[in-house]
C-alpha positions as CSV (number, residue, x, y, z in Angstrom):
1,M,8.1,-62.2,14.2
2,K,4.7,-63.1,12.7
3,M,2.8,-60.5,10.8
4,K,-0.8,-59.8,11.6
5,L,-2.7,-61.7,9.0
6,Q,-5.2,-59.8,7.0
7,E,-8.6,-61.1,6.0
8,S,-7.4,-62.1,2.5
9,G,-4.5,-64.1,4.0
10,E,-7.0,-65.8,6.3
11,N,-9.2,-66.6,3.3
12,Y,-6.2,-68.2,1.5
13,L,-5.3,-70.4,4.5
14,E,-8.9,-71.4,5.0
15,T,-9.2,-72.2,1.3
16,I,-6.1,-74.4,1.3
17,L,-7.5,-76.3,4.3
18,I,-10.9,-76.8,2.6
19,L,-9.3,-78.0,-0.6
20,E,-7.1,-80.4,1.5
21,K,-10.2,-81.8,3.2
22,R,-12.2,-82.1,-0.1
23,N,-9.4,-83.2,-2.5
24,G,-6.6,-84.5,-0.3
25,I,-4.3,-81.8,-1.9
26,A,-4.3,-78.1,-2.5
27,R,-2.4,-76.6,-5.4
28,S,-2.2,-72.9,-6.4
29,I,-4.4,-73.5,-9.4
30,D,-7.0,-75.1,-7.2
31,V,-6.9,-72.0,-4.9
32,A,-7.2,-69.7,-7.9
33,N,-10.2,-71.6,-9.2
34,E,-11.9,-71.9,-5.8
35,L,-11.6,-68.1,-5.1
36,G,-12.0,-66.9,-8.6
37,F,-8.6,-65.2,-8.6
38,S,-5.9,-65.2,-11.3
39,K,-3.0,-67.5,-11.0
40,P,-0.5,-64.6,-10.7
41,S,-2.6,-63.1,-7.8
42,V,-2.6,-66.4,-6.0
43,S,1.2,-66.8,-6.6
44,R,1.8,-63.4,-5.0
45,A,-0.3,-64.2,-2.0
46,V,1.2,-67.6,-1.5
47,S,4.7,-66.0,-1.6
48,V,3.7,-63.6,1.2
49,L,2.2,-66.5,3.2
50,K,5.4,-68.6,2.7
51,G,7.5,-65.6,3.7
52,A,5.5,-65.3,6.9
53,G,5.8,-69.0,7.7
54,Y,2.2,-70.0,7.2
55,V,2.6,-72.1,4.0
56,K,5.3,-74.2,2.4
57,T,5.5,-76.1,-0.9
58,G,5.5,-79.9,-0.9
59,P,7.4,-82.3,-3.0
60,I,4.9,-82.2,-5.9
61,N,4.4,-78.4,-5.7
62,Q,1.3,-78.7,-3.5
63,L,0.6,-76.1,-0.9
64,L,1.1,-77.3,2.7
65,L,0.0,-75.4,5.8
66,T,2.6,-75.1,8.5
67,E,1.6,-75.8,12.0
68,T,0.9,-72.1,12.5
69,G,-0.9,-71.8,9.2
70,R,-3.1,-74.8,10.0
71,S,-3.9,-73.5,13.4
72,I,-5.2,-70.2,11.9
73,A,-7.0,-72.0,9.1
74,E,-8.8,-74.4,11.5
75,K,-9.9,-71.4,13.7
76,I,-11.3,-69.5,10.7
77,Y,-13.0,-72.6,9.3
78,H,-14.5,-73.4,12.7
79,R,-15.9,-69.8,12.9
80,H,-17.3,-70.1,9.4
81,C,-19.1,-73.3,10.2
82,V,-20.5,-72.0,13.5
83,L,-21.7,-68.7,11.9
84,K,-23.2,-70.4,8.8
85,E,-25.1,-72.9,11.0
86,F,-26.3,-70.2,13.3
87,L,-27.5,-68.0,10.4
88,M,-29.3,-71.0,8.9
89,Q,-31.0,-71.8,12.3
90,I,-32.4,-68.3,12.4
91,G,-33.9,-68.6,8.9
92,V,-31.2,-67.4,6.5
93,K,-30.9,-69.4,3.2
94,E,-27.8,-71.6,3.0
95,E,-26.2,-69.7,0.1
96,V,-26.6,-66.3,1.8
97,A,-25.6,-67.8,5.2
98,A,-22.3,-69.1,3.6
99,K,-21.5,-65.8,2.0
100,D,-22.3,-63.8,5.2
101,A,-20.4,-66.2,7.4
102,C,-17.4,-65.8,5.1
103,R,-17.3,-62.0,5.8
104,M,-18.3,-62.3,9.5
105,E,-15.7,-64.9,10.4
106,H,-12.8,-62.4,10.2
107,V,-14.3,-59.8,12.5
108,I,-16.4,-61.5,15.2
109,S,-15.0,-61.4,18.7
110,E,-14.3,-64.6,20.7
111,E,-16.9,-63.5,23.2
112,T,-19.6,-63.2,20.6
113,L,-18.7,-66.5,19.0
114,Q,-18.8,-68.2,22.4
115,C,-22.3,-66.7,23.1
116,I,-23.5,-67.9,19.7
117,L,-22.2,-71.4,20.5
118,N,-23.8,-71.3,24.0
119,H,-27.1,-70.2,22.4
120,M,-26.9,-73.0,19.8
121,E,-26.4,-75.7,22.4
122,K,-29.7,-74.7,24.1
């Protein structure tokens, strides 16, 4: 039984994905540095994500997304990219658009996201 992932959990999964894309590897310390959280906080969160089956530890203690974890991370990252791009298209500065997209990505409905995508294609 999968737990309903909270916004913080989604942020961790998305951060692991982004670090993988950027550095080829994601470690707990990298996640802590990226999010500005303490190592113990990240360790607790990673334990919860492991227990829920979203993350596992690799042979060199790197964080690896499971298939389920990767699916969620990709979905959140996609939403982030769409929202950031949309906000920038309507005149929001990039830094503000990135911050706002980070908050919006967790609560926007599929319908609204699809309408934004349709609007951006025009």
